[in-house]
N, C-alpha and C positions, 0 to 999 in steps of 0.2 A: 110837633110837626107830623102830620099824617103822611104815612108812606104806603104806597101801593106796591105789593109784592106779587109778581106774576110768576107762576110755577107751571112749567111745561109737563106734558104727559109722560116724559121719560125722566122726570125729576121728583118722583114720589117718595121723597126721603125727608123726614121731619127735620133732619140736620142739614138739608141742602143749604148752600151758601146764602141764598136769598132769604132764608128764614132764620138764620142763626142769631140775629138780634131783634127778632120779631117782638113787637109790643102789642099784645092782644087787645089792649084797651084803646089803642089809637090806630093801628095799622089794619089794612084790608089785604087779604090774600085772594088772588084772582086765578081762576083756571078756566079753560075753555076747550070743549070738543068742537073742532072746526072742520068744515067740509074740505078745505084745501089740504089739510094734513092727512085726511083719510083717502084722498083721491088723487094727489099729485102723481102717485102710482096707485094702482088698484090693489091695496094691501089685502092679504089673506083675511078672510072673515074672522078667524080666531084671533088674529092680532088686534083687530079693531075692537072686538068684544073684550079681550083681555085688558087693553089700555083704557077704554072708556069705563069699564066696570071698576078697574083699579083706581082710576081718577075719582070716580064718584065715591068710592069707599074712603079714599084718602081725604078728600075735602069734607066729607061728612064727619070724619074723625076730628079734623081741625075745628069744625063748628062745635063739636061736643066739648072741646077744650075751652070754648068761649071766644074763639077767634072769629072776627068778622070775615065772612067768606062771600065772595061774589063768584058764583059758578054758573057758567053758561053751557047748557046741554046742546047737543047737535041740533042745528036748525036755527039757533039764535043768531049766530054770526058765521060768516063764510071764512074768515081769516083771523089770525092772531091780531093783526093790526086793527081790524074793525072791533073786535072784542075789547081790546085795550082802550081804544078811543071811547067806547061806551062806558067802560069802568071809570075812566078819568072824568067823563062828563058827570057821572053819578056821584062820585066820591070826592072829586076835586083835591087830589093829593098834591103835596109840594114836591114829591120825589117818587120815582119809580125804581124799584130794585129787582133785578133779574139775575139768574145764574147763566153763565155762558152756555149756549146750546151745544149739542153734539155735532150738528150738521152745519156745513158752510153756508148753505142757502138760508137757513134760519138766522144765522149770525148776521148775514148781509141785510136781512129784513129788520132784525133787531136794531141795527145801527141807524135805521130811519125813524125809530119810534120817538126820539126827542123832537124831531121836526114835525112829525105827525101830530103829536099831542101838545107840544109846547111845554112839556114837563121834563126836567132833567132825568136822564136814565143812567143808572149805575149798573154796569155789567160786571158781575163778580166771577172770579175764576171758579171752575168746578173742581172742588177739592176732594171729590170722592175717589180720585185716582191716586196711585202711589207716586206718579211723576207728573210734573206740569210741563207745559210747552217749552219753557226755558231749559228744563232738564234734558229734554230730547234734542233740542237745538245744540246744546253743548256736546251731547253724545255724538251727534251727526257731523259736527263741524270738522272739516278736513278729511273726512272718510270718503273714499271712492265707492265703497260698498257698505250698505247698512245690513247688519246681521242681528237678528233677534237674540241669538245666544249671548253675544257680548253685552247687549243692553240688559238682558235678564241677569247676568252675573253682577253687573253694576248694582241693580236693584236688590239682589240678594245681599250683597255686601252692605249696602246702605241701610237696609231694613233689619238685617240680622235673621231673616227668615231662612230656616233650614241651614243655619250656619253654626259651626262649633265656636267655642270661646276663643280659639286661636285664630279665628278669621278664615277658616277653611270650610268647605261645604261638608255637611254631615254625610257620613258614609264614604267620604273621599272623592266623590264624583259630583260634578255639577249637573249632570243630565243622565237620566236613566231611560232614555227613549228606546234603547235597544231591548229593554225589558218590558216594553209596552206594546209589543207587536205579535203576541201569541195568537194563533188561530184557536177558535173555539173547539173544545172537545166534542166528540160526536153526541154525547149526552150531557146536557147542562140544564140548569133550572134558573130562571130569572125570578127573583123575589117580587112579590106584589108591591105595587106603589100605593102611596096614600091617595085617597079619593078626595076630591074637592068639588062636591056636587054644586051646581049653580044655585046661589041663593036668589032671593027675590029681585035684588038689584041686577044681578048678572042675567037672570032670565028676561028681565025687561030689556036689557041691552041686546041680548041675543035676538029677540023679536024685532027690535029696532034695526039691527044690522041686516037681518034677512029682508026687511022691508026696504031699507034705503040703499043697501049695498049688495043686493041679491045677485048681481051679475059679477061679483068679485070671485076670485079663485078661492077654493077651499070649502070644507064642510064644517058644521058645528056639532054634529052628533056625538063626537068623542071629546068635546071640550072638557079639559080637566086641569086648567091652570089655576093656581091660587091667585087671588086678586086682592089679598090683604097682607099687611105686614105679618100678622100672626100665621097665616097660611104659608107664607114664604119661609118663615122660620121652621115650620113643621116640615116643609119640603127639604130644606137644608139638612135638618136633623136626620131625616130618613135616608138621604143620600150618604151622609157621613157614616152613619151607624150600619146601614144595610148594604149599600151598593159600592161604596168606596173601596172596601177591602179587596174586591175582585176587579174593580175598575182598572187598576194599573196593568194587569196582565192582558186584558182584553179590550182596551179602549179603542183599538184600531179594527176590531173584528166586526163582521156584519153577518146577519142571518135572516133567512126567509121568515116572515111573520113576526119578527122581533124588532120593532122600530126603535126601542130605547135601550135594550140590553142593560148595561151597568152604568150608564151615563147619569149625570147629575140633574139635567133639565133645569138648571138654575140660571143659565145665561139670560133668558127673558126677564127673570126676576131681578138680576143684577142690573141689566141695561135699563130697566124701567125705574130703578131706585128702591124697590121693595127690599132688596138686600144690598149691603155694601160689599164691594170686592174685598175690602180689608177684613171684615168679619168672616167672610167665607173662607179666605185664606187662613185666618187664625183658627177657625174651627177644624180645618183639615190638618194644619200643623199640630194642633193640640191632640187630635186623634192619633197621629203618629207618635207623639211624645208619650202618650199613654200606652203605646204598644198595641193599639186596636187595629192599625192598618200598616201594611208594609211600606217601606220607603219608596219603592218605585211607584206605588199608587199615589202617595202624598205628593211626591215631587212631580209626577206626571200631570196631576191636576193643577198644582200650584203653577207649573210652567205655563199652562194655558191662560191663567188669570194674570199672574205677576209678569209672565213673559209675553206671550202673544198679544193679549188684550192691550197691555200698555204699549207695546211696540207698535202695533197696528194703528192705535190712536196717534202715536207720535208721527208715523209716516203720513197719515192722512192730513194732519194740520201743517206738517212741514211742506208737503208737496201740492196741496190744493191752492187754487182751483184748476191749474193746468193739468194736474195728474190724470184726471178722468178722461181727458181727450186723447191720450196716447194710444197707439195701436201698433206696437213694435212688430208684430207678426202679420200685419195687414190682413187680419181676419175679417171677412165680409159676409159669410153665409148667414141666412136668416135662421132664427131659432125654430127648430122642428116643432110641429104641433104637439107631439107626444110629451113635450115638457109640461103641457097643460092637462093632457088627458091621461097620461100614463100608459097609453095604448101602444105598446111596442113589444116585439118578441124578445128583446134583451131583458132578461129577468132582473138583472141588477138595476137597470134604469127604471123599469116598471115598479119594482119594490121601493126604491128611493123616492120616486115621484108620487106614487099612490100614498105612501105614509106621510109625505109632506102635505098632500092635499087634506088628509084626514086629521093630522096632528099639528100642522104648522111647525114641524120639527124633522130634522135629520142630523145625525152627528157629523163630526168634522171630517171623517174619512169618507162617508157617503157624499158629502158636499165636495170635497177636494178630489177624490180618486174615482168617483162614479160620475155624478152629473157634471162636475167641473172638468174632469179628465176628458169626458166625451166632448164637451164644448171646445176644449183645447184642440183635441185631435181633429175634430170636424171643422175647425176654423170658423166658429160661430162669432158673429159680430160682438165685440165687447159691450156695446151699448145695450144690445138685446139680452144677452145672458146676464149682465149686471142688473138690469131692471127686473129680470125674473127672480134673481136671488133677493133683491130688495122687497119684492112683493110677497114671497111665499113663506118666509120664516118669521116666527113670533119674536125672535131676538134681533131682527134685521133693522139696522139704522145705517145710514150711508157711511158714517165714520168707521164702522167696523166691517160693513159688507164690502165697500168699494175696494179697499186695499187687499182684503183677503181674496176677492175674486179677480180683480184687475192684475194684481202683482203675483199672487200665489197660484191661483187656479189656472189662469189663461195666459200668464206671462206677457200681458199686454204692455207692461211698463218696460220690457226689455231687460229686466233684472235689477231693478232698484234695490230689492231686498231678497230676492230668491236667486240662488246661484245657478239654477237651471230650470227649464220647464218641468213641471211634475207630470210628465207623460208616462203612461204605462199601458202595456198590452193586457189582454184578458188573463194572463198568468198571474198578475198581481191580485186581481179581483178573486180569482180561483183560490189563491193561497189564503186570503183574508176573509173568505166567506163560504157559504154553501150555496150561493146563488147559482153557480154554473151547473150544479147537479140538476136543477129544475128548469134549465133554460132550453129553448128550442134550438139555439145555436150550439156548436161544439167548440169548446174553448181550446182544444188541442189542434183544431184545423185552422190553417193560416190564411187561406184565401178561398174564394168560391162561395156558392150560395149557403152552404152549411157552416161556414167559418164564423167564429165570433167576430163581429165588426170591429171590436177594439184591436184585434190582431192586425188586420190589414190597414186600419186607419192609423195605427201607431207608426208603421213604416212609411205610409203615405205622408203623414205629418212630417217626418224627418226629411223625406225627399222634397216636399213642397217648401220647406223652410231651411234647406241646406245652406243657402247663402248667408242666412242670419245666424245659424246655430253651429255650423261645423267647427268654428274656431273656439267655441265654448269648451273649456278644459274638462268640464264634467260630462260632456256629451261626446267628446272626440272618440272614445272607445267604441261607442255605438255606431258611429259612422264607419269605423274600420270594419265592423261586422257587415254593415250595409254594402261596403265596397266589394265584399266577397260574394255577394249575391249575383246570380246570373241575370242577364238581361231579361230572359223569359220570366223569371220569378218576379223581378221588379215590374214588368209589364202586367203580370197577373194581379199584383198588389194594386197597381194604379187602376186597372180595369175594375176590380172589385170595389175599390173605394169610390170611383166615379159613379158607378151604377147605384151604389147604396146612397151616396150623398145626393145624387140627382133625385132619387125617390123620396127621401125624407125632407130635403130642403127645397125641392122644386127648382134647383139651378144646376 
């Protein structure tokens, strides 16, 4: 019986569920670059190049194995559905096998494919994750609050990762986050990263993207993403051996002109399937076991993959589709233009946005505590800021982007899994970076033209959302400080905020 196996662009794993029982002599593996996926939001040019090139390499490798491949390049079909219908017409399969997609909208589309084609469709669970949907539902059942830390501990116990034989966490602590927040020393050196110069396939895709998607955000001149399994493994090895030993101490740090510092840059590779999260976690744990990296580095990285990545996926599938429509803080301001241009006197924002434009990358603190923190304080519409995050990063897919932004960065879900808004003044950015030294604004000034906008926007945010936040036990102490402020000071904060927001948002 001939089976048609449809593989999506973020499922580039030879062991993906849909391919696990592949019969090369009878089955057909289908892939498609489709206009709808490239343009439902106007994805960063580098993300499109990365995915299209990685897809072409992946399917070429399958063909080298002797697998029958039906691969549609961009322009052949506008949507997954039309590509699938064409493949069914050509190959006349008795069955279609797919792996569950990462995004709700694609799953809804996939559920129509049987009716569309007249061929039975088997949707298999995506087993690349440590936990499945049922695992997370069991964890969430009966809980008023969802907290990553508790889910992370459950997965540590179940998998044995960073666990002693007696069932306790290695080192005696579950979490070494307090050891991951050091500021960079005045003098530091970031090791060189491996180079992945575009090969002929990637160069062809780059030309195609500039031609077809030239009005999308981003540049291609610094493109350096590996697009093959072999390149991804090289990138992982470079991270573990060269960057991971220092990653633990400085994973929250930021610096002018240093877009990557000691970070792994492996999330796009994991999310697309070129690396599996399990092999990445295993490589990091093995490095710690060999004594090559300190525990705070290994645990800090593993917490991001085994902890946050798994937890966020669980929240997404548990709460969708209603989740994306919540707006607990009633944020309505439009996204400022400088999120696209980087043209702002706030050095932290210009650094984060300009590097995002050039590399399709920013690390988690730049996303949460710079661009996300600003959107929170300024009251930017969830829909607009969430679309921005989905567009600009090479690792952005709705399942991982939406909860991180909606719940963590801008608190639009009202605290489904974050115990408080992650709001901060300029003092936090000053402590974790050298951005403020090169800024036109003065981080020590609280209001007025020279003041760091994060300073007055922070207090203005608390005043605008007092009815919603004062009863939050983790924010109450801050409101007691606000209560001690004079009316004149509060007025100055409000005035500075209003003038600034009117200027950048036009309202």
